[in-house]
C-alpha positions as CSV (number, residue, x, y, z in Angstrom):
1,M,0.0,0.0,0.0
2,N,1.4,3.4,-0.9
3,S,1.9,5.6,2.2
4,S,0.2,8.6,0.5
5,S,-3.1,6.8,0.6
6,V,-2.9,6.1,4.4
7,A,-3.7,8.7,6.9
8,P,-1.0,8.8,9.7
9,N,-2.1,7.6,13.1
10,A,-2.5,10.9,15.0
11,N,-2.0,9.0,18.3
12,S,1.2,7.2,17.3
13,T,4.4,8.4,19.0
14,A,6.6,5.9,17.2
15,L,8.2,8.5,14.8
16,L,9.0,11.0,17.6
17,T,12.5,9.6,17.4
18,D,15.8,9.9,15.6
19,Q,16.7,7.8,12.6
20,Y,19.8,6.4,14.2
21,E,17.7,4.4,16.7
22,L,16.2,2.5,13.8
23,T,19.4,2.0,11.9
24,M,21.1,0.7,15.1
25,L,18.1,-1.7,15.5
26,Q,18.6,-2.9,11.9
27,A,22.2,-3.7,12.4
28,A,21.6,-5.4,15.8
29,L,18.8,-7.6,14.3
30,A,21.2,-8.6,11.5
31,D,24.1,-9.6,13.9
32,S,21.8,-11.2,16.5
33,T,22.6,-8.8,19.4
34,A,19.1,-7.1,19.3
35,G,17.8,-9.6,21.9
36,R,20.5,-9.0,24.5
37,R,19.1,-7.7,27.8
38,C,20.2,-4.1,28.5
39,V,19.9,-1.4,31.1
40,F,19.7,2.2,30.0
41,E,20.0,5.0,32.5
42,V,18.7,8.6,32.3
43,Y,20.7,11.2,34.2
44,T,22.3,14.6,33.8
45,R,26.0,15.1,34.1
46,R,25.7,18.6,35.6
47,L,23.0,21.1,36.6
48,P,22.7,24.4,34.6
49,P,25.2,27.0,35.8
50,G,24.3,28.3,39.2
51,R,21.4,26.0,39.8
52,R,21.3,24.1,43.1
53,Y,18.8,21.4,42.3
54,G,16.7,20.1,39.4
55,V,13.1,19.0,39.4
56,L,12.0,15.8,37.5
57,A,8.9,16.3,35.4
58,G,7.4,14.6,32.4
59,T,7.4,11.0,33.8
60,G,3.7,10.7,33.4
61,R,3.9,12.0,29.9
62,V,6.6,9.5,29.0
63,L,4.4,6.6,30.3
64,A,1.4,7.9,28.3
65,A,3.5,8.2,25.2
66,L,4.9,4.7,25.7
67,A,1.4,3.3,25.4
68,D,1.1,4.9,21.9
69,F,4.6,3.9,20.7
70,R,3.3,1.6,17.9
71,F,4.2,1.4,14.3
72,G,1.0,1.3,12.3
73,T,0.5,0.9,8.5
74,A,1.1,4.6,7.8
75,E,4.4,4.7,9.8
76,L,5.7,1.5,8.3
77,D,4.8,2.5,4.7
78,W,6.6,5.8,5.2
79,L,9.7,4.2,6.5
80,S,9.6,1.8,3.6
81,D,9.1,4.5,1.0
82,E,12.0,6.5,2.4
83,H,14.2,3.4,2.6
84,V,15.0,4.2,6.3
85,V,15.3,0.5,7.2
86,D,15.1,-2.9,5.6
87,D,12.2,-5.3,5.4
88,T,13.4,-7.4,8.3
89,T,13.4,-4.3,10.5
90,L,10.0,-3.2,9.3
91,D,8.6,-6.6,10.2
92,F,10.0,-6.3,13.7
93,L,8.6,-2.8,14.1
94,A,5.2,-3.9,13.0
95,G,5.0,-6.1,16.1
96,Y,6.9,-3.7,18.5
97,R,5.6,-3.5,22.0
98,F,7.8,-2.5,25.0
99,E,7.6,-5.4,27.4
100,G,10.5,-4.4,29.6
101,S,10.5,-2.6,32.9
102,I,11.2,1.0,34.0
103,R,12.1,2.3,37.4
104,G,12.8,5.9,38.3
105,Y,12.5,8.8,40.7
106,A,8.9,9.7,41.4
107,E,7.8,12.6,39.2
108,G,8.2,15.9,41.1
109,E,11.3,14.6,43.0
110,V,14.4,16.9,43.0
111,F,17.6,15.6,41.5
112,F,21.3,16.3,41.2
113,P,24.2,15.5,38.9
114,L,24.3,11.7,38.1
115,S,21.0,11.0,39.8
116,P,19.5,8.0,37.9
117,V,16.1,9.5,37.4
118,M,14.9,6.8,35.0
119,V,16.2,3.3,34.4
120,V,14.9,1.4,31.4
121,E,15.5,-2.4,31.2
122,G,14.6,-4.7,28.3
123,T,16.2,-6.1,25.2
124,F,18.4,-3.8,23.2
125,A,15.7,-3.7,20.5
126,E,13.0,-2.7,22.9
127,A,14.9,-0.1,24.9
128,V,17.1,1.6,22.3
129,L,14.0,2.9,20.4
130,L,12.9,4.9,23.4
131,E,15.9,7.2,23.8
132,T,14.6,10.3,22.0
133,L,11.0,9.9,23.2
134,V,12.2,9.8,26.8
135,L,14.8,12.6,26.5
136,S,12.6,15.0,24.6
137,I,9.9,14.9,27.2
138,L,12.0,14.7,30.4
139,N,14.5,17.4,29.3
140,Y,11.8,20.0,28.5
141,D,9.4,19.3,31.3
142,S,12.1,19.1,33.9
143,A,13.6,22.4,32.7
144,V,10.2,24.1,33.1
145,A,9.6,22.5,36.5
146,S,13.1,23.4,37.7
147,A,12.5,27.1,36.8
148,A,9.0,27.0,38.2
149,S,10.2,25.6,41.5
150,R,12.6,28.5,41.8
151,M,9.8,30.9,41.1
152,T,7.3,29.4,43.6
153,S,10.1,29.3,46.2
154,A,10.9,33.0,45.6
155,A,7.1,33.8,45.8
156,A,7.2,32.6,49.5
157,G,3.6,31.3,49.5
158,R,2.1,33.9,47.2
159,P,0.3,32.2,44.2
160,C,2.1,31.9,40.9
161,L,0.0,31.6,37.7
162,E,1.3,30.1,34.5
163,M,0.4,32.1,31.3
164,G,3.1,31.3,28.8
165,A,1.2,29.6,26.0
166,R,1.8,32.4,23.6
167,R,5.5,32.0,24.0
168,A,5.8,28.3,23.3
169,Q,5.0,25.8,20.6
170,E,1.4,24.8,21.1
171,D,2.0,21.2,22.4
172,A,4.9,22.4,24.5
173,A,2.6,25.0,26.1
174,V,0.4,22.2,27.4
175,A,3.4,20.3,28.7
176,A,4.8,23.5,30.3
177,A,1.6,24.2,32.1
178,R,1.6,20.7,33.6
179,A,5.2,20.9,34.7
180,A,4.7,24.4,36.2
181,V,1.8,23.1,38.3
182,I,3.8,20.1,39.5
183,A,6.4,22.7,40.8
184,G,3.9,24.7,42.7
185,F,2.0,27.0,40.3
186,V,-1.7,27.1,41.2
187,G,-3.2,27.5,37.8
188,T,-2.7,28.0,34.1
189,S,-4.2,30.1,31.3
190,N,-4.0,27.1,28.9
191,L,-7.4,25.5,28.5
192,E,-6.1,22.3,26.9
193,A,-3.8,21.7,29.9
194,G,-6.7,22.3,32.2
195,R,-8.9,19.8,30.3
196,R,-6.2,17.1,29.8
197,Y,-4.7,17.2,33.3
198,G,-7.4,18.6,35.6
199,L,-5.5,21.8,36.2
200,G,-7.2,25.0,37.5
201,T,-7.5,27.6,34.7
202,I,-7.4,31.4,35.0
203,G,-7.9,34.5,32.8
204,T,-10.0,37.6,32.4
205,A,-9.1,40.3,29.9
206,A,-6.3,41.8,27.9
207,H,-5.6,45.4,26.9
208,A,-7.4,44.7,23.6
209,F,-10.7,44.4,25.5
210,T,-10.2,47.9,27.0
211,L,-9.2,49.3,23.7
212,L,-12.3,47.8,22.0
213,H,-14.5,50.1,24.0
214,D,-15.0,53.9,23.7
215,D,-13.5,54.4,27.2
216,E,-12.1,52.6,30.2
217,E,-15.3,53.0,32.2
218,A,-17.3,51.2,29.5
219,A,-14.8,48.3,29.3
220,F,-14.8,47.8,33.1
221,A,-18.6,48.1,33.3
222,S,-18.9,45.4,30.6
223,Q,-16.5,43.0,32.3
224,V,-18.1,43.4,35.7
225,A,-21.6,42.9,34.2
226,S,-20.4,39.7,32.5
227,H,-18.2,38.2,35.2
228,G,-19.2,39.8,38.4
229,V,-17.4,42.0,40.9
230,G,-15.0,39.2,41.8
231,T,-13.3,39.6,38.4
232,T,-9.7,41.0,37.9
233,L,-9.6,44.4,36.0
234,L,-6.5,45.3,34.1
235,V,-5.8,48.9,35.1
236,D,-2.7,50.0,33.2
237,T,-4.0,50.5,29.6
238,Y,-3.9,54.3,30.1
239,D,-3.1,55.7,33.5
240,V,-2.8,53.3,36.4
241,H,-4.2,55.5,39.1
242,C,-7.2,56.6,37.0
243,G,-7.7,52.9,36.1
244,V,-7.8,51.9,39.7
245,E,-10.3,54.6,40.5
246,R,-12.5,53.6,37.6
247,A,-12.2,49.9,38.5
248,V,-13.5,50.5,42.0
249,A,-16.2,52.8,40.6
250,A,-17.3,50.0,38.3
251,A,-17.2,47.0,40.7
252,G,-17.4,48.7,44.1
253,T,-15.2,47.9,47.1
254,S,-15.8,44.2,46.6
255,L,-13.7,44.2,43.4
256,G,-11.8,40.9,43.3
257,A,-8.4,42.2,42.0
258,V,-6.6,44.6,39.8
259,R,-3.7,43.6,37.5
260,L,-0.6,45.5,36.8
261,D,1.3,44.6,33.6
262,S,3.8,47.4,33.1
263,G,6.0,50.0,34.8
264,D,7.9,49.7,38.0
265,L,5.8,47.0,39.6
266,G,7.2,47.4,43.1
267,V,6.6,51.1,43.3
268,L,3.2,50.8,41.6
269,A,2.1,48.0,43.9
270,H,2.7,50.2,47.0
271,E,0.9,53.1,45.4
272,V,-2.0,51.0,44.2
273,R,-2.4,49.3,47.6
274,A,-2.6,52.7,49.3
275,Q,-5.1,53.9,46.7
276,L,-7.3,50.8,47.0
277,D,-7.3,51.1,50.8
278,G,-8.1,54.8,50.6
279,L,-11.1,53.9,48.4
280,G,-12.3,51.3,50.9
281,A,-11.3,48.3,48.7
282,H,-9.3,46.7,51.4
283,G,-9.9,43.1,50.1
284,T,-9.1,43.9,46.5
285,R,-6.0,41.9,45.5
286,I,-3.1,43.0,43.3
287,T,-1.8,40.7,40.6
288,V,1.4,41.6,38.7
289,T,2.5,40.3,35.3
290,S,5.0,41.6,32.7
291,D,8.1,39.4,31.9
292,L,8.5,38.1,35.5
293,D,11.1,35.5,36.4
294,E,12.4,34.2,39.8
295,Y,14.6,37.2,40.3
296,A,11.8,39.7,39.6
297,I,9.5,37.8,41.9
298,A,12.1,37.8,44.7
299,A,12.6,41.6,44.2
300,L,8.9,42.1,44.8
301,A,8.9,40.2,48.2
302,A,8.4,43.4,50.2
303,A,5.7,44.8,47.8
304,P,2.0,44.3,48.6
305,V,1.6,41.9,45.7
306,D,-0.9,39.0,46.1
307,S,-0.1,36.9,43.1
308,Y,2.3,36.6,40.1
309,G,1.5,35.8,36.5
310,V,4.5,34.3,34.7
311,G,4.8,33.6,31.0
312,T,8.0,33.6,28.9
313,S,10.5,32.7,31.6
314,V,8.7,29.7,32.9
315,V,8.0,28.0,29.5
316,T,11.6,28.6,28.4
317,G,13.2,27.3,31.6
318,S,14.2,30.8,32.7
319,G,17.5,30.7,30.9
320,A,18.0,26.9,31.1
321,P,15.7,25.4,28.4
322,T,17.0,21.9,28.8
323,C,18.4,19.8,31.7
324,G,21.1,18.1,29.6
325,M,19.7,14.7,30.4
326,V,21.3,11.7,28.5
327,Y,20.1,8.1,27.9
328,K,23.1,5.8,28.3
329,L,23.6,2.1,28.1
330,V,25.2,1.1,31.4
331,A,24.8,-2.7,31.3
332,R,24.2,-5.4,28.7
333,E,24.0,-9.1,28.6
334,G,27.4,-10.7,27.7
335,R,28.0,-14.0,25.9
336,A,27.7,-15.9,29.2
337,G,24.1,-14.5,29.6
338,V,25.0,-12.3,32.6
339,L,24.5,-8.6,32.7
340,E,27.9,-6.8,32.5
341,P,28.6,-3.1,33.2
342,V,29.6,-1.0,30.2
343,E,30.8,2.6,30.1
344,K,32.3,5.2,27.8
345,F,35.5,7.1,28.4
346,A,35.2,10.1,26.0
347,R,36.7,13.2,27.5
348,G,34.0,15.3,29.2
349,K,31.3,12.7,28.6
350,T,32.3,9.7,30.7
351,S,29.7,7.4,32.1
352,V,29.6,5.1,35.1
353,G,28.9,1.5,34.2
354,G,26.4,-0.7,35.9
355,R,22.8,-0.5,37.2
356,K,22.4,1.9,40.0
357,A,19.9,2.4,42.8
358,A,19.6,5.7,44.6
359,A,18.7,7.1,48.0
360,R,18.8,10.4,49.8
361,R,20.5,10.6,53.2
362,L,18.8,12.9,55.7
363,G,20.2,14.5,58.7
364,R,18.7,14.6,62.2
365,D,16.7,17.7,61.2
366,G,15.1,15.8,58.3
367,R,17.1,17.8,55.8
368,A,19.0,16.1,52.9
369,V,22.7,15.9,53.3
370,E,23.7,13.5,50.5
371,E,22.5,11.9,47.3
372,V,23.6,8.3,47.4
373,L,24.2,6.2,44.3
374,V,24.3,2.5,45.0
375,T,26.5,0.4,42.7
376,G,28.0,-3.1,42.6
377,A,27.1,-6.4,41.2
378,D,23.8,-6.3,39.2
379,S,22.1,-8.8,41.4
380,A,23.1,-7.0,44.6
381,V,21.9,-3.6,43.3
382,T,18.6,-5.1,42.1
383,A,17.9,-6.6,45.5
384,W,19.2,-3.6,47.5
385,T,17.0,-2.0,50.1
386,S,18.2,0.2,52.9
387,D,17.8,-0.6,56.6
388,D,19.4,2.7,57.5
389,T,16.5,5.0,58.7
390,S,18.4,8.0,57.6
391,M,18.2,6.9,54.0
392,R,15.1,7.5,51.8
393,E,15.0,5.3,48.7
394,L,14.2,7.3,45.6
395,Q,13.4,4.9,42.8
396,V,9.9,3.5,42.3
397,P,8.4,1.0,39.8
398,L,6.9,2.8,36.7
399,V,6.5,0.0,34.2
400,T,6.7,-3.7,35.0
401,H,7.0,-6.2,32.1
402,G,5.4,-3.7,29.8
403,T,2.5,-2.8,32.1
404,V,2.4,0.9,33.1
405,D,1.5,1.7,36.7
406,P,-1.5,4.1,36.1
407,R,-0.9,6.0,39.3
408,W,1.8,8.0,37.6
409,T,-0.3,9.1,34.6
410,G,-3.3,11.5,33.9
411,E,-4.7,13.8,36.6
412,S,-3.8,11.5,39.4
413,G,-0.2,11.5,38.3
414,V,-0.1,15.3,38.4
415,R,-1.5,15.3,41.9
416,L,1.0,12.8,43.1
417,A,3.9,14.7,41.4
418,T,2.8,18.0,43.0
419,Q,2.7,16.4,46.4
420,R,6.1,14.7,45.9
421,H,7.7,18.0,44.8
422,R,6.4,19.9,47.8
423,A,7.8,17.2,50.2
424,S,11.0,16.8,48.3
425,R,11.8,20.5,48.2
426,D,11.0,21.0,51.8
427,E,13.6,18.3,52.6
428,L,16.4,20.3,51.0
429,P,18.8,22.4,53.0
430,R,17.5,25.9,53.4
431,M,20.4,27.3,51.3
432,A,19.1,25.4,48.4
433,R,16.4,28.0,47.8
434,R,18.8,30.9,47.4
435,L,18.9,32.3,43.9
436,S,22.5,33.2,44.0
437,A,24.8,30.9,42.0
438,D,26.4,28.0,43.9
439,E,27.1,24.3,43.8
440,P,24.4,21.6,44.0
441,A,22.5,21.8,47.3
442,V,23.8,18.3,48.4
443,P,26.9,16.3,47.2
444,T,26.5,13.0,45.3
445,V,28.4,10.1,46.9
446,T,28.7,6.4,45.9
447,L,27.9,3.4,48.0
448,R,29.4,0.3,46.5
449,L,27.9,-3.0,47.6
450,A,30.1,-6.0,48.3
451,G,29.8,-9.2,46.3
């Protein structure tokens, strides 16, 4: 069948990959190594400059994408027409199903350099195909969550609202909203993210709505009539102080909030708070937007701001748009049928061979003091559990023999990840929340098992 006559499967994630994964598969099928058991590990060699911790996000999306990693007729015909792989490989891909296992850090967990945030085990043929799918999701989502965590930390309990959809590719915008909420944002302007993941959605009006009307009074009256006095009125289209006066005149002293989107937000927030109180609108909140990042949020700590709307900086990782995660083969089945560690020695890109478990050592105050990587013989690492009460084990089962644990996906997965992030960040040393550049918040050490 010609591929031009077959509509692509909109749900298939199989071609969200790089060609070399399929060409490696073809060669491995030909030389009979494709069936060797392998362990691949996802980690980052270093945090972005100045960052003290990262936040794992995207795990639930990886698991959902895995369920749709299927090569249907359209995908196979295209690969055939483009001569990407041979017929033997196409036959293998037609029946492809991941039947291996995946363990990893729970989504929302903080991580550090070399933290084995995801471990994929299966045959080479099963596992090698997942590299790009896994990395493209985890690298982006974790970058957003890591930035969002710094922002919610800087906000010190004041709500942060995600509104960056117009600054990202449309599918990335949905993923970014999800990741931001996992890291503590309380809502998003993105309706698809709200629908898909059960997130709270927010939004009222832009400057265009005010400019549509003959004057500001008419715009505010229309919005209040439609949405009630609890709405948020944007007061800086013309003159902020006139806007505040008109907003209270339109909605009364029960006006929900005013939004400031330009100017010196710290100075304006103090002036607007005094003006609102003088008008009797003591309960009217102040929301600020306008290219905020974690540093701008921290600078507004002393201002009478009630919530922050963040766009560009959060969906772009606030200067660190990727976490630099890699997907490396760390063990493979040798000729004797036993898993053997493998590692690369390329300068600046070395890897540490062998399967690893991970735990976080806590001090007497309950704060993290070390990230512990557990290494040794494969059987010992696989069976390892800690009897040390100061150690919290970090890896959890995500996929077992091809079956995804549904707890980590969908709306429930987002809720679990949000809770995990809150607890994990609270466990860090207090200095970890500082925005000044420094080393990772805790050191990474190795525990080598005997035997």
